[in-house]
C-alpha positions in Angstrom: -63.6 -40.1 65.7 -60.4 -39.5 67.7 -58.8 -37.7 64.6 -61.9 -35.6 64.2 -61.8 -34.3 67.7 -58.1 -33.6 67.5 -58.7 -31.7 64.2 -61.4 -29.7 66.0 -59.1 -28.9 68.9 -56.3 -27.8 66.4 -58.8 -25.6 64.5 -60.1 -24.1 67.7 -56.5 -23.3 68.9 -55.7 -21.7 65.5 -58.9 -19.6 65.7 -58.2 -18.6 69.3 -54.6 -17.7 68.3 -55.9 -15.5 65.4 -58.4 -13.8 67.7 -55.7 -13.0 70.3 -53.5 -11.6 67.6 -56.4 -9.5 66.3 -57.0 -8.1 69.7 -53.3 -7.3 70.2 -53.1 -5.5 66.8 -56.3 -3.5 67.7 -55.0 -2.5 71.1 -51.6 -1.5 69.5 -53.5 0.7 67.0 -55.6 2.3 69.7 -52.6 3.0 71.9 -50.4 4.2 69.1 -53.1 6.6 68.0 -53.5 7.9 71.5 -49.8 8.4 71.8 -49.6 10.2 68.5 -52.5 12.5 69.4 -50.8 13.2 72.8 -47.5 14.1 71.1 -49.4 16.5 68.7 -51.1 18.2 71.7 -47.8 18.6 73.5 -46.1 20.0 70.4 -49.0 22.5 69.9 -48.8 23.5 73.6 -45.1 24.0 73.2 -45.6 26.2 70.1 -48.4 28.1 71.8 -46.1 28.8 74.8 -43.3 29.9 72.5 -45.6 32.2 70.5 -46.9 33.8 73.8 -43.3 35.2 74.4 -43.9 37.3 71.3 -47.7 37.7 71.0 -48.0 39.3 74.4 -46.6 42.4 72.8 -49.0 42.6 69.9 -51.8 45.2 69.7 -55.0 43.8 68.1 -56.5 47.1 66.8 -59.0 47.9 64.1 -60.0 51.0 62.2 -63.5 51.1 63.6 -62.3 51.4 67.3 -63.0 54.5 69.3 -60.0 56.4 70.8 -60.8 54.9 74.2 -60.9 51.4 72.8 -57.6 52.0 70.9 -55.9 53.1 74.1 -57.3 50.2 76.2 -56.3 47.5 73.5 -52.9 49.1 72.6 -49.9 47.2 74.0 -47.2 49.7 74.9 -43.7 48.5 74.2 -40.6 50.2 75.5 -37.1 50.0 74.2 -36.2 47.6 76.9 -39.1 45.3 75.9 -37.8 45.4 72.3 -34.4 44.2 73.5 -36.2 41.4 75.5 -38.1 40.4 72.4 -34.9 40.4 70.3 -33.0 38.3 72.9 -35.8 35.8 73.0 -35.6 35.5 69.1 -31.9 35.2 69.3 -32.0 32.5 71.9 -34.5 30.6 69.7 -32.3 31.0 66.7 -29.3 29.8 68.6 -31.2 26.8 69.9 -32.2 25.7 66.3 -28.6 26.1 65.1 -29.0 29.3 63.2 -26.5 31.2 65.2 -23.1 30.3 66.4 -21.3 32.8 68.7 -18.0 32.3 66.8 -19.2 32.4 63.2 -22.5 34.2 63.4 -25.6 33.2 61.4 -25.2 29.9 59.6 -28.2 29.6 57.2 -28.9 31.7 54.1 -32.5 30.5 54.0 -33.3 31.6 57.6 -36.4 33.5 56.3 -37.8 30.4 54.8 -41.2 29.5 56.3 -40.0 25.9 56.8 -37.4 27.0 59.4 -37.9 28.1 63.1 -35.9 31.2 62.6 -37.5 34.3 64.2 -36.8 37.8 62.7 -37.4 41.1 64.5 -37.4 44.4 62.6 -37.6 47.7 64.5 -38.2 51.2 63.3 -37.4 54.2 65.6 -39.0 57.7 65.7 -36.5 59.0 63.2 -37.7 56.3 60.7 -34.5 54.5 61.0 -34.9 50.8 60.4 -33.1 48.0 62.2 -33.5 44.8 60.2 -32.7 41.6 61.9 -32.5 43.4 65.3 -32.0 40.0 67.0 -28.6 39.9 65.3 -27.4 43.1 66.9 -24.6 42.9 69.4 -25.3 43.5 73.1 -23.5 46.9 72.9 -25.7 47.9 69.9 -28.8 46.9 71.9 -27.7 49.0 74.8 -27.0 51.9 72.6 -30.6 51.4 71.0 -32.1 51.5 74.6 -30.1 54.7 75.5 -31.1 56.5 72.3 -34.7 55.3 72.1 -36.1 55.0 75.6 -36.8 58.6 76.6 -38.1 61.5 74.5 -38.0 65.2 75.3 -41.4 66.9 75.0 -42.7 70.4 75.8 -45.0 70.6 78.8 -47.6 73.1 77.5 -48.6 74.0 81.1 -45.1 75.0 82.3 -43.3 75.6 79.0 -40.4 73.3 80.1 -39.0 70.3 78.4 -39.9 67.0 80.2 -38.6 63.5 79.7 -41.2 60.8 78.8 -40.9 57.2 78.0 -40.9 56.5 74.3 -43.4 53.8 73.3 -43.6 51.5 70.4 -46.1 49.0 69.2 -46.5 45.9 67.0 -49.9 45.6 65.4 -51.2 42.3 64.2 -50.6 43.2 60.6 -46.8 43.3 61.4 -46.4 39.8 62.5 -46.1 36.6 60.5 -46.7 33.1 61.8 -45.4 30.3 59.6 -47.9 28.0 58.1 -45.3 25.2 58.2 -44.3 25.4 61.8 -47.2 27.3 63.4 -44.7 29.4 65.2 -43.9 33.2 65.2 -41.7 34.0 62.2 -41.5 37.8 62.0 -42.4 40.9 64.0 -42.0 44.5 63.0 -42.1 47.0 65.8 -42.9 50.7 65.1 -42.9 53.9 67.2 -46.3 55.3 68.4 -46.8 58.8 66.9 
């Protein structure tokens, strides 16, 4: 009888131990899943904040909009804004190791969707195209601002030439977001006619 009660106590101890281990494994799975979800949400928030640096300059226009709707939805970009966008792209590219101040760009596959490289192309009113504008030197960017910030137009009322700010736009068709990274990959900025 004494052996039977010891055997029952041992069996109960083993059963209790297995139950404690099962509860521990279940809690571990619950907390690791929660942690994984939290990390995914933080990464998505970080990507969203990054994309906002570029998407705030995008015009979401459609062909069926009236002239008033077009004007209210159009995001006007100045030459100074273009340089800001390019500098943001260059900072990103530098942070991800695509650019070294001494040797320049380091990856041949920078346009691959699997990378975090951001490319900015700009077209001016003379239909000159600046591919990889983010690569331009600071002096080239300053020259771009000087040459593309102001346009001279004829004031029909006075017959005199007046200076006006030159505006550009980036329509939604001219951006690309990487399917691999969920981050902005490409922007093409064009002049408003």
